[in-house]
N, CA, C, O and the ligand as a Tripos MOL2 file, in Angstrom:
@<TRIPOS>MOLECULE
protein
  261   259    66     0     0
PROTEIN
NO_CHARGES

@<TRIPOS>ATOM
      1 N           0.8410   -1.1990    0.0000 N.3       1 MET1
      2 CA          0.0000    0.0000    0.0000 C.3       1 MET1
      3 C           0.8730    1.2440    0.0000 C.2       1 MET1
      4 O           1.8240    1.3220    0.7770 O.2       1 MET1
      5 N           0.5730    2.2230   -0.8560 N.am      2 PRO2
      6 CA          1.4020    3.4310   -0.8980 C.3       2 PRO2
      7 C           1.2040    4.2970    0.3400 C.2       2 PRO2
      8 O           0.0880    4.4920    0.8230 O.2       2 PRO2
      9 N           2.3140    4.8010    0.8280 N.am      3 VAL3
     10 CA          2.2800    5.6390    2.0180 C.3       3 VAL3
     11 C           2.8860    6.9900    1.6630 C.2       3 VAL3
     12 O           3.9470    7.0410    1.0410 O.2       3 VAL3
     13 N           2.2310    8.0940    2.0490 N.am      4 PRO4
     14 CA          2.8000    9.4110    1.7120 C.3       4 PRO4
     15 C           4.1350    9.6420    2.3930 C.2       4 PRO4
     16 O           4.3110    9.3360    3.5720 O.2       4 PRO4
     17 N           5.0610   10.1790    1.6420 N.am      5 LYS5
     18 CA          6.4200   10.3740    2.1520 C.3       5 LYS5
     19 C           6.4840   11.6110    3.0380 C.2       5 LYS5
     20 O           7.1760   11.6460    4.0550 O.2       5 LYS5
     21 N           5.7330   12.6230    2.6110 N.am      6 GLN6
     22 CA          5.7630   13.8620    3.3820 C.3       6 GLN6
     23 C           4.3550   14.3480    3.6750 C.2       6 GLN6
     24 O           3.4240   14.1320    2.9000 O.2       6 GLN6
     25 N           4.2300   15.0040    4.8040 N.am      7 ARG7
     26 CA          2.9390   15.5350    5.2310 C.3       7 ARG7
     27 C           2.5970   16.7670    4.3940 C.2       7 ARG7
     28 O           3.4640   17.5950    4.1170 O.2       7 ARG7
     29 N           1.3180   16.8850    3.9890 N.am      8 HIS8
     30 CA          0.8880   18.1080    3.3100 C.3       8 HIS8
     31 C           0.7430   19.2180    4.3360 C.2       8 HIS8
     32 O           0.2950   18.9890    5.4590 O.2       8 HIS8
     33 N           1.1280   20.4230    3.9370 N.am      9 ASN9
     34 CA          0.9550   21.5390    4.8660 C.3       9 ASN9
     35 C          -0.5080   21.9580    4.9400 C.2       9 ASN9
     36 O          -1.3370   21.4950    4.1570 O.2       9 ASN9
     37 N          -0.8170   22.8370    5.8880 N.am     10 LYS10
     38 CA         -2.2130   23.1920    6.1700 C.3      10 LYS10
     39 C          -2.9180   23.7790    4.9520 C.2      10 LYS10
     40 O          -4.0720   23.4490    4.6780 O.2      10 LYS10
     41 N          -2.2290   24.6420    4.2280 N.am     11 SER11
     42 CA         -2.8900   25.2940    3.0960 C.3      11 SER11
     43 C          -3.1990   24.2830    2.0040 C.2      11 SER11
     44 O          -4.2310   24.3720    1.3400 O.2      11 SER11
     45 N          -2.3090   23.3300    1.8210 N.am     12 ARG12
     46 CA         -2.5340   22.3140    0.7930 C.3      12 ARG12
     47 C          -3.6740   21.3820    1.1970 C.2      12 ARG12
     48 O          -4.4960   20.9900    0.3690 O.2      12 ARG12
     49 N          -3.7100   21.0340    2.4850 N.am     13 ARG13
     50 CA         -4.7980   20.2180    3.0130 C.3      13 ARG13
     51 C          -6.1300   20.9420    2.8490 C.2      13 ARG13
     52 O          -7.1110   20.3590    2.3870 O.2      13 ARG13
     53 N          -6.1560   22.2250    3.2340 N.am     14 ASP14
     54 CA         -7.4070   22.9910    3.1900 C.3      14 ASP14
     55 C          -7.8470   23.2800    1.7600 C.2      14 ASP14
     56 O          -9.0430   23.3610    1.4820 O.2      14 ASP14
     57 N          -6.8910   23.4340    0.8590 N.am     15 ARG15
     58 CA         -7.2280   23.6610   -0.5430 C.3      15 ARG15
     59 C          -7.9890   22.4610   -1.0960 C.2      15 ARG15
     60 O          -8.9160   22.6110   -1.8910 O.2      15 ARG15
     61 N          -7.5900   21.2860   -0.6710 N.am     16 SER16
     62 CA         -8.2600   20.0750   -1.1210 C.3      16 SER16
     63 C          -9.6650   19.9750   -0.5460 C.2      16 SER16
     64 O         -10.5750   19.4610   -1.1960 O.2      16 SER16
     65 N          -9.8360   20.4680    0.6770 N.am     17 ARG17
     66 CA        -11.1280   20.3410    1.3650 C.3      17 ARG17
     67 C         -12.1260   21.4220    0.9670 C.2      17 ARG17
     68 O         -13.2680   21.4150    1.4240 O.2      17 ARG17
     69 N         -11.6970   22.3440    0.1180 N.am     18 VAL18
     70 CA        -12.5900   23.4170   -0.3150 C.3      18 VAL18
     71 C         -13.8260   22.8410   -0.9850 C.2      18 VAL18
     72 O         -14.9220   23.3820   -0.8430 O.2      18 VAL18
     73 N         -13.6520   21.7420   -1.7160 N.am     19 ASN19
     74 CA        -14.7640   21.1730   -2.4890 C.3      19 ASN19
     75 C         -15.5760   20.1550   -1.7050 C.2      19 ASN19
     76 O         -16.4320   19.4850   -2.2820 O.2      19 ASN19
     77 N         -15.3300   20.0200   -0.3960 N.am     20 HIS20
     78 CA        -16.0190   18.9840    0.3670 C.3      20 HIS20
     79 C         -17.3890   19.3920    0.8800 C.2      20 HIS20
     80 O         -18.1160   18.5680    1.4360 O.2      20 HIS20
     81 N         -17.7460   20.6590    0.6980 N.am     21 LYS21
     82 CA        -19.0010   21.1450    1.2780 C.3      21 LYS21
     83 C         -20.2140   20.4470    0.6490 C.2      21 LYS21
     84 O         -20.1630   19.9970   -0.4950 O.2      21 LYS21
     85 N         -21.2800   20.3690    1.4060 N.am     22 LEU22
     86 CA        -22.5220   19.7790    0.9280 C.3      22 LEU22
     87 C         -23.4280   20.8840    0.3910 C.2      22 LEU22
     88 O         -23.4280   22.0090    0.8890 O.2      22 LEU22
     89 N         -24.1840   20.5390   -0.6200 N.am     23 THR23
     90 CA        -25.1470   21.5030   -1.1410 C.3      23 THR23
     91 C         -26.5600   21.0020   -0.8610 C.2      23 THR23
     92 O         -26.8250   19.8000   -0.8710 O.2      23 THR23
     93 N         -27.4480   21.9410   -0.6160 N.am     24 ALA24
     94 CA        -28.8310   21.5660   -0.3160 C.3      24 ALA24
     95 C         -29.4830   20.9560   -1.5440 C.2      24 ALA24
     96 O         -29.2120   21.3590   -2.6750 O.2      24 ALA24
     97 N         -30.3490   19.9770   -1.3040 N.am     25 LYS25
     98 CA        -31.0510   19.3160   -2.3980 C.3      25 LYS25
     99 C         -32.0260   20.2910   -3.0510 C.2      25 LYS25
    100 O         -32.7750   20.9910   -2.3700 O.2      25 LYS25
    101 N         -32.0030   20.3230   -4.3730 N.am     26 LYS26
    102 CA        -32.9550   21.1480   -5.1120 C.3      26 LYS26
    103 C         -34.3260   20.4500   -5.1130 C.2      26 LYS26
    104 O         -34.4390   19.2360   -5.2870 O.2      26 LYS26
    105 N         -35.3380   21.2640   -4.9150 N.am     27 LEU27
    106 CA        -36.6890   20.7010   -4.8890 C.3      27 LEU27
    107 C         -37.5070   21.2120   -6.0670 C.2      27 LEU27
    108 O         -37.3630   22.3560   -6.4980 O.2      27 LEU27
    109 N         -38.3620   20.3450   -6.5730 N.am     28 GLN28
    110 CA        -39.2520   20.6780   -7.6590 C.3      28 GLN28
    111 C         -40.6880   20.5030   -7.1950 C.2      28 GLN28
    112 O         -40.9630   19.7430   -6.2670 O.2      28 GLN28
    113 N         -41.6090   21.2170   -7.8540 N.am     29 LYS29
    114 CA        -43.0150   21.0480   -7.5160 C.3      29 LYS29
    115 C         -43.5830   19.8890   -8.3210 C.2      29 LYS29
    116 O         -43.3320   19.7780   -9.5210 O.2      29 LYS29
    117 N         -44.3510   19.0190   -7.6570 N.am     30 CYS30
    118 CA        -45.0020   17.9170   -8.3560 C.3      30 CYS30
    119 C         -46.0970   18.4800   -9.2620 C.2      30 CYS30
    120 O         -46.9540   19.2260   -8.7880 O.2      30 CYS30
    121 N         -46.0880   18.1410  -10.5540 N.am     31 PRO31
    122 CA        -47.1200   18.6640  -11.4570 C.3      31 PRO31
    123 C         -48.5140   18.1360  -11.1440 C.2      31 PRO31
    124 O         -49.5120   18.7310  -11.5510 O.2      31 PRO31
    125 N         -48.5850   17.0260  -10.4250 N.am     32 LYS32
    126 CA        -49.8770   16.4130  -10.1080 C.3      32 LYS32
    127 C         -50.5110   17.0420   -8.8650 C.2      32 LYS32
    128 O         -51.6380   17.5360   -8.9170 O.2      32 LYS32
    129 N         -49.7730   17.0190   -7.7410 N.am     33 CYS33
    130 CA        -50.3780   17.4610   -6.4840 C.3      33 CYS33
    131 C         -49.7580   18.7570   -5.9500 C.2      33 CYS33
    132 O         -50.3010   19.3530   -5.0200 O.2      33 CYS33
    133 N         -48.6280   19.2050   -6.5220 N.am     34 GLY34
    134 CA        -48.0880   20.5020   -6.1420 C.3      34 GLY34
    135 C         -47.1640   20.5170   -4.9410 C.2      34 GLY34
    136 O         -46.6910   21.5860   -4.5540 O.2      34 GLY34
    137 N         -46.8890   19.3590   -4.3340 N.am     35 THR35
    138 CA        -45.9570   19.3450   -3.2160 C.3      35 THR35
    139 C         -44.5250   19.3280   -3.7480 C.2      35 THR35
    140 O         -44.2770   18.9310   -4.8870 O.2      35 THR35
    141 N         -43.5920   19.7640   -2.9080 N.am     36 PHE36
    142 CA        -42.2030   19.7970   -3.3260 C.3      36 PHE36
    143 C         -41.6060   18.3930   -3.2740 C.2      36 PHE36
    144 O         -41.6980   17.6970   -2.2620 O.2      36 PHE36
    145 N         -40.9990   17.9980   -4.3800 N.am     37 ILE37
    146 CA        -40.4460   16.6480   -4.4890 C.3      37 ILE37
    147 C         -39.0150   16.7190   -5.0210 C.2      37 ILE37
    148 O         -38.6190   17.7090   -5.6350 O.2      37 ILE37
    149 N         -38.2550   15.6680   -4.7800 N.am     38 ILE38
    150 CA        -36.9120   15.5480   -5.3220 C.3      38 ILE38
    151 C         -37.0330   15.1760   -6.8090 C.2      38 ILE38
    152 O         -37.7700   14.2460   -7.1350 O.2      38 ILE38
    153 N         -36.3430   15.8620   -7.7090 N.am     39 PRO39
    154 CA        -36.4460   15.5550   -9.1310 C.3      39 PRO39
    155 C         -35.9960   14.1300   -9.4550 C.2      39 PRO39
    156 O         -35.1140   13.5850   -8.7910 O.2      39 PRO39
    157 N         -36.5970   13.5420  -10.4600 N.am     40 HIS40
    158 CA        -36.2950   12.1890  -10.9390 C.3      40 HIS40
    159 C         -36.6390   11.1170   -9.9160 C.2      40 HIS40
    160 O         -36.0700   10.0250   -9.9260 O.2      40 HIS40
    161 N         -37.5940   11.4460   -9.0190 N.am     41 ARG41
    162 CA        -38.0920   10.4490   -8.0710 C.3      41 ARG41
    163 C         -39.6250   10.4210   -8.1750 C.2      41 ARG41
    164 O         -40.2560   11.4110   -8.5460 O.2      41 ARG41
    165 N         -40.1960    9.2770   -7.8440 N.am     42 VAL42
    166 CA        -41.6470    9.1900   -7.7990 C.3      42 VAL42
    167 C         -42.1450   10.0550   -6.6440 C.2      42 VAL42
    168 O         -41.5670   10.0450   -5.5580 O.2      42 VAL42
    169 N         -43.2160   10.7990   -6.8860 N.am     43 CYS43
    170 CA        -43.7710   11.6600   -5.8460 C.3      43 CYS43
    171 C         -44.2770   10.8070   -4.6850 C.2      43 CYS43
    172 O         -45.1100    9.9270   -4.8960 O.2      43 CYS43
    173 N         -43.7970   11.0450   -3.4690 N.am     44 PRO44
    174 CA        -44.2170   10.2180   -2.3310 C.3      44 PRO44
    175 C         -45.6610   10.4640   -1.9090 C.2      44 PRO44
    176 O         -46.2570    9.6360   -1.2210 O.2      44 PRO44
    177 N         -46.2260   11.5990   -2.3190 N.am     45 LYS45
    178 CA        -47.5860   11.9090   -1.8870 C.3      45 LYS45
    179 C         -48.6510   11.2890   -2.7870 C.2      45 LYS45
    180 O         -49.5990   10.6650   -2.3100 O.2      45 LYS45
    181 N         -48.4770   11.4760   -4.1200 N.am     46 CYS46
    182 CA        -49.5000   10.9670   -5.0250 C.3      46 CYS46
    183 C         -49.0420    9.7430   -5.8230 C.2      46 CYS46
    184 O         -49.8550    9.1030   -6.4900 O.2      46 CYS46
    185 N         -47.7430    9.4110   -5.7620 N.am     47 GLY47
    186 CA        -47.2580    8.2170   -6.4460 C.3      47 GLY47
    187 C         -47.1370    8.3590   -7.9420 C.2      47 GLY47
    188 O         -47.0740    7.3580   -8.6550 O.2      47 GLY47
    189 N         -47.1030    9.5970   -8.4380 N.am     48 TYR48
    190 CA        -47.0260    9.8070   -9.8720 C.3      48 TYR48
    191 C         -45.5960   10.1050  -10.3110 C.2      48 TYR48
    192 O         -44.8230   10.7380   -9.5910 O.2      48 TYR48
    193 N         -45.2690    9.6350  -11.5030 N.am     49 TYR49
    194 CA        -44.0050    9.9800  -12.1300 C.3      49 TYR49
    195 C         -44.1930    9.9640  -13.6380 C.2      49 TYR49
    196 O         -44.7700    9.0260  -14.1890 O.2      49 TYR49
    197 N         -43.7000   11.0150  -14.3100 N.am     50 LYS50
    198 CA        -43.8220   11.1560  -15.7630 C.3      50 LYS50
    199 C         -45.2840   11.0730  -16.2090 C.2      50 LYS50
    200 O         -45.5940   10.4810  -17.2430 O.2      50 LYS50
    201 N         -46.1870   11.6780  -15.4100 N.am     51 GLY51
    202 CA        -47.5700   11.7970  -15.8270 C.3      51 GLY51
    203 C         -48.4220   10.5560  -15.6560 C.2      51 GLY51
    204 O         -49.5770   10.5390  -16.0800 O.2      51 GLY51
    205 N         -47.8720    9.5150  -15.0420 N.am     52 ARG52
    206 CA        -48.7200    8.3470  -14.7930 C.3      52 ARG52
    207 C         -48.4790    7.8150  -13.3870 C.2      52 ARG52
    208 O         -47.4450    8.0750  -12.7720 O.2      52 ARG52
    209 N         -49.4630    7.0620  -12.8920 N.am     53 GLU53
    210 CA        -49.3580    6.5560  -11.5340 C.3      53 GLU53
    211 C         -48.4220    5.3520  -11.5020 C.2      53 GLU53
    212 O         -48.6590    4.3510  -12.1790 O.2      53 GLU53
    213 N         -47.3750    5.4570  -10.7240 N.am     54 VAL54
    214 CA        -46.3820    4.3800  -10.6670 C.3      54 VAL54
    215 C         -46.6470    3.4940   -9.4590 C.2      54 VAL54
    216 O         -46.6040    2.2670   -9.5510 O.2      54 VAL54
    217 N         -46.9220    4.1330   -8.3240 N.am     55 ILE55
    218 CA        -47.2520    3.3580   -7.1280 C.3      55 ILE55
    219 C         -48.5880    3.8460   -6.5840 C.2      55 ILE55
    220 O         -48.9000    5.0350   -6.6480 O.2      55 ILE55
    221 N         -49.3660    2.9190   -6.0520 N.am     56 ASN56
    222 CA        -50.6520    3.2800   -5.4670 C.3      56 ASN56
    223 C         -50.4400    3.6310   -3.9950 C.2      56 ASN56
    224 O         -50.2670    2.7580   -3.1440 O.2      56 ASN56
    225 N         -50.4590    4.9480   -3.7210 N.am     57 VAL57
    226 CA        -50.1570    5.4140   -2.3710 C.3      57 VAL57
    227 C         -51.2550    5.0210   -1.3890 C.2      57 VAL57
    228 O         -50.9750    4.6410   -0.2520 O.2      57 VAL57
    229 N         -52.5120    5.1150   -1.8380 N.am     58 LEU58
    230 CA        -53.6360    4.8080   -0.9590 C.3      58 LEU58
    231 C         -53.6530    3.3340   -0.5690 C.2      58 LEU58
    232 O         -53.8910    2.9810    0.5860 O.2      58 LEU58
    233 N         -53.3940    2.4810   -1.5660 N.am     59 LYS59
    234 CA        -53.3910    1.0410   -1.3250 C.3      59 LYS59
    235 C         -52.2800    0.6720   -0.3230 C.2      59 LYS59
    236 O         -52.4560   -0.1580    0.5690 O.2      59 LYS59
    237 N         -51.1380    1.3300   -0.5200 N.am     60 LYS60
    238 CA        -49.9780    1.0470    0.3240 C.3      60 LYS60
    239 C         -50.2690    1.3880    1.7820 C.2      60 LYS60
    240 O         -49.9080    0.6370    2.6880 O.2      60 LYS60
    241 N         -50.9410    2.5540    2.0030 N.am     61 SER61
    242 CA        -51.2190    2.9680    3.3640 C.3      61 SER61
    243 C         -52.2610    2.0640    4.0240 C.2      61 SER61
    244 O         -52.2530    1.8760    5.2410 O.2      61 SER61
    245 N         -53.1670    1.5010    3.1970 N.am     62 LYS62
    246 CA        -54.1730    0.5810    3.7260 C.3      62 LYS62
    247 C         -53.5260   -0.6970    4.2660 C.2      62 LYS62
    248 O         -53.8520   -1.1880    5.3470 O.2      62 LYS62
    249 N         -52.5820   -1.2150    3.4480 N.am     63 ASN63
    250 CA        -51.9150   -2.4480    3.8340 C.3      63 ASN63
    251 C         -51.0220   -2.2750    5.0660 C.2      63 ASN63
    252 O         -50.7450   -3.2320    5.7890 O.2      63 ASN63
    253 N         -50.5790   -1.0340    5.2850 N.am     64 GLY64
    254 CA        -49.6840   -0.7760    6.3840 C.3      64 GLY64
    255 C         -50.3490   -0.8090    7.7500 C.2      64 GLY64
    256 O         -49.6670   -0.7440    8.7730 O.2      64 GLY64
    257 N         -51.6710   -0.9100    7.7760 N.am     65 LYS65
    258 CA        -52.3950   -0.8810    9.0580 C.3      65 LYS65
    259 C         -52.1390   -2.1040    9.9160 C.2      65 LYS65
    260 O         -52.6820   -2.2110   11.0160 O.2      65 LYS65
    261 ZN        -47.4660   14.4080   -6.3840 Zn       66 ZN66
@<TRIPOS>BOND
     1     1     2 1
     2     2     3 1
     3     3     4 2
     4     3     5 am
     5     5     6 1
     6     6     7 1
     7     7     8 2
     8     7     9 am
     9     9    10 1
    10    10    11 1
    11    11    12 2
    12    11    13 am
    13    13    14 1
    14    14    15 1
    15    15    16 2
    16    15    17 am
    17    17    18 1
    18    18    19 1
    19    19    20 2
    20    19    21 am
    21    21    22 1
    22    22    23 1
    23    23    24 2
    24    23    25 am
    25    25    26 1
    26    26    27 1
    27    27    28 2
    28    27    29 am
    29    29    30 1
    30    30    31 1
    31    31    32 2
    32    31    33 am
    33    33    34 1
    34    34    35 1
    35    35    36 2
    36    35    37 am
    37    37    38 1
    38    38    39 1
    39    39    40 2
    40    39    41 am
    41    41    42 1
    42    42    43 1
    43    43    44 2
    44    43    45 am
    45    45    46 1
    46    46    47 1
    47    47    48 2
    48    47    49 am
    49    49    50 1
    50    50    51 1
    51    51    52 2
    52    51    53 am
    53    53    54 1
    54    54    55 1
    55    55    56 2
    56    55    57 am
    57    57    58 1
    58    58    59 1
    59    59    60 2
    60    59    61 am
    61    61    62 1
    62    62    63 1
    63    63    64 2
    64    63    65 am
    65    65    66 1
    66    66    67 1
    67    67    68 2
    68    67    69 am
    69    69    70 1
    70    70    71 1
    71    71    72 2
    72    71    73 am
    73    73    74 1
    74    74    75 1
    75    75    76 2
    76    75    77 am
    77    77    78 1
    78    78    79 1
    79    79    80 2
    80    79    81 am
    81    81    82 1
    82    82    83 1
    83    83    84 2
    84    83    85 am
    85    85    86 1
    86    86    87 1
    87    87    88 2
    88    87    89 am
    89    89    90 1
    90    90    91 1
    91    91    92 2
    92    91    93 am
    93    93    94 1
    94    94    95 1
    95    95    96 2
    96    95    97 am
    97    97    98 1
    98    98    99 1
    99    99   100 2
   100    99   101 am
   101   101   102 1
   102   102   103 1
   103   103   104 2
   104   103   105 am
   105   105   106 1
   106   106   107 1
   107   107   108 2
   108   107   109 am
   109   109   110 1
   110   110   111 1
   111   111   112 2
   112   111   113 am
   113   113   114 1
   114   114   115 1
   115   115   116 2
   116   115   117 am
   117   117   118 1
   118   118   119 1
   119   119   120 2
   120   119   121 am
   121   121   122 1
   122   122   123 1
   123   123   124 2
   124   123   125 am
   125   125   126 1
   126   126   127 1
   127   127   128 2
   128   127   129 am
   129   129   130 1
   130   130   131 1
   131   131   132 2
   132   131   133 am
   133   133   134 1
   134   134   135 1
   135   135   136 2
   136   135   137 am
   137   137   138 1
   138   138   139 1
   139   139   140 2
   140   139   141 am
   141   141   142 1
   142   142   143 1
   143   143   144 2
   144   143   145 am
   145   145   146 1
   146   146   147 1
   147   147   148 2
   148   147   149 am
   149   149   150 1
   150   150   151 1
   151   151   152 2
   152   151   153 am
   153   153   154 1
   154   154   155 1
   155   155   156 2
   156   155   157 am
   157   157   158 1
   158   158   159 1
   159   159   160 2
   160   159   161 am
   161   161   162 1
   162   162   163 1
   163   163   164 2
   164   163   165 am
   165   165   166 1
   166   166   167 1
   167   167   168 2
   168   167   169 am
   169   169   170 1
   170   170   171 1
   171   171   172 2
   172   171   173 am
   173   173   174 1
   174   174   175 1
   175   175   176 2
   176   175   177 am
   177   177   178 1
   178   178   179 1
   179   179   180 2
   180   179   181 am
   181   181   182 1
   182   182   183 1
   183   183   184 2
   184   183   185 am
   185   185   186 1
   186   186   187 1
   187   187   188 2
   188   187   189 am
   189   189   190 1
   190   190   191 1
   191   191   192 2
   192   191   193 am
   193   193   194 1
   194   194   195 1
   195   195   196 2
   196   195   197 am
   197   197   198 1
   198   198   199 1
   199   199   200 2
   200   199   201 am
   201   201   202 1
   202   202   203 1
   203   203   204 2
   204   203   205 am
   205   205   206 1
   206   206   207 1
   207   207   208 2
   208   207   209 am
   209   209   210 1
   210   210   211 1
   211   211   212 2
   212   211   213 am
   213   213   214 1
   214   214   215 1
   215   215   216 2
   216   215   217 am
   217   217   218 1
   218   218   219 1
   219   219   220 2
   220   219   221 am
   221   221   222 1
   222   222   223 1
   223   223   224 2
   224   223   225 am
   225   225   226 1
   226   226   227 1
   227   227   228 2
   228   227   229 am
   229   229   230 1
   230   230   231 1
   231   231   232 2
   232   231   233 am
   233   233   234 1
   234   234   235 1
   235   235   236 2
   236   235   237 am
   237   237   238 1
   238   238   239 1
   239   239   240 2
   240   239   241 am
   241   241   242 1
   242   242   243 1
   243   243   244 2
   244   243   245 am
   245   245   246 1
   246   246   247 1
   247   247   248 2
   248   247   249 am
   249   249   250 1
   250   250   251 1
   251   251   252 2
   252   251   253 am
   253   253   254 1
   254   254   255 1
   255   255   256 2
   256   255   257 am
   257   257   258 1
   258   258   259 1
   259   259   260 2
@<TRIPOS>SUBSTRUCTURE
     1 MET1         2 RESIDUE 1 A MET
     2 PRO2         6 RESIDUE 1 A PRO
     3 VAL3        10 RESIDUE 1 A VAL
     4 PRO4        14 RESIDUE 1 A PRO
     5 LYS5        18 RESIDUE 1 A LYS
     6 GLN6        22 RESIDUE 1 A GLN
     7 ARG7        26 RESIDUE 1 A ARG
     8 HIS8        30 RESIDUE 1 A HIS
     9 ASN9        34 RESIDUE 1 A ASN
    10 LYS10       38 RESIDUE 1 A LYS
    11 SER11       42 RESIDUE 1 A SER
    12 ARG12       46 RESIDUE 1 A ARG
    13 ARG13       50 RESIDUE 1 A ARG
    14 ASP14       54 RESIDUE 1 A ASP
    15 ARG15       58 RESIDUE 1 A ARG
    16 SER16       62 RESIDUE 1 A SER
    17 ARG17       66 RESIDUE 1 A ARG
    18 VAL18       70 RESIDUE 1 A VAL
    19 ASN19       74 RESIDUE 1 A ASN
    20 HIS20       78 RESIDUE 1 A HIS
    21 LYS21       82 RESIDUE 1 A LYS
    22 LEU22       86 RESIDUE 1 A LEU
    23 THR23       90 RESIDUE 1 A THR
    24 ALA24       94 RESIDUE 1 A ALA
    25 LYS25       98 RESIDUE 1 A LYS
    26 LYS26      102 RESIDUE 1 A LYS
    27 LEU27      106 RESIDUE 1 A LEU
    28 GLN28      110 RESIDUE 1 A GLN
    29 LYS29      114 RESIDUE 1 A LYS
    30 CYS30      118 RESIDUE 1 A CYS
    31 PRO31      122 RESIDUE 1 A PRO
    32 LYS32      126 RESIDUE 1 A LYS
    33 CYS33      130 RESIDUE 1 A CYS
    34 GLY34      134 RESIDUE 1 A GLY
    35 THR35      138 RESIDUE 1 A THR
    36 PHE36      142 RESIDUE 1 A PHE
    37 ILE37      146 RESIDUE 1 A ILE
    38 ILE38      150 RESIDUE 1 A ILE
    39 PRO39      154 RESIDUE 1 A PRO
    40 HIS40      158 RESIDUE 1 A HIS
    41 ARG41      162 RESIDUE 1 A ARG
    42 VAL42      166 RESIDUE 1 A VAL
    43 CYS43      170 RESIDUE 1 A CYS
    44 PRO44      174 RESIDUE 1 A PRO
    45 LYS45      178 RESIDUE 1 A LYS
    46 CYS46      182 RESIDUE 1 A CYS
    47 GLY47      186 RESIDUE 1 A GLY
    48 TYR48      190 RESIDUE 1 A TYR
    49 TYR49      194 RESIDUE 1 A TYR
    50 LYS50      198 RESIDUE 1 A LYS
    51 GLY51      202 RESIDUE 1 A GLY
    52 ARG52      206 RESIDUE 1 A ARG
    53 GLU53      210 RESIDUE 1 A GLU
    54 VAL54      214 RESIDUE 1 A VAL
    55 ILE55      218 RESIDUE 1 A ILE
    56 ASN56      222 RESIDUE 1 A ASN
    57 VAL57      226 RESIDUE 1 A VAL
    58 LEU58      230 RESIDUE 1 A LEU
    59 LYS59      234 RESIDUE 1 A LYS
    60 LYS60      238 RESIDUE 1 A LYS
    61 SER61      242 RESIDUE 1 A SER
    62 LYS62      246 RESIDUE 1 A LYS
    63 ASN63      250 RESIDUE 1 A ASN
    64 GLY64      254 RESIDUE 1 A GLY
    65 LYS65      258 RESIDUE 1 A LYS
    66 ZN66       261 GROUP 0 **** ****
């Protein structure tokens, strides 16, 4: 396994960590029910994606009882 020969100084270490920050998730409005959803995911409220129902939310909640 390769081992670093010399320690990086603070500025070099911190320069590398500049890009480590997290960015907040962008939210989109669901065209069906209007709640904010993560893009490219099925809407958790109405179960719609790309204009059609992918999962039956009501049925799922019934079975969960
Ligand atoms: Zn929806």
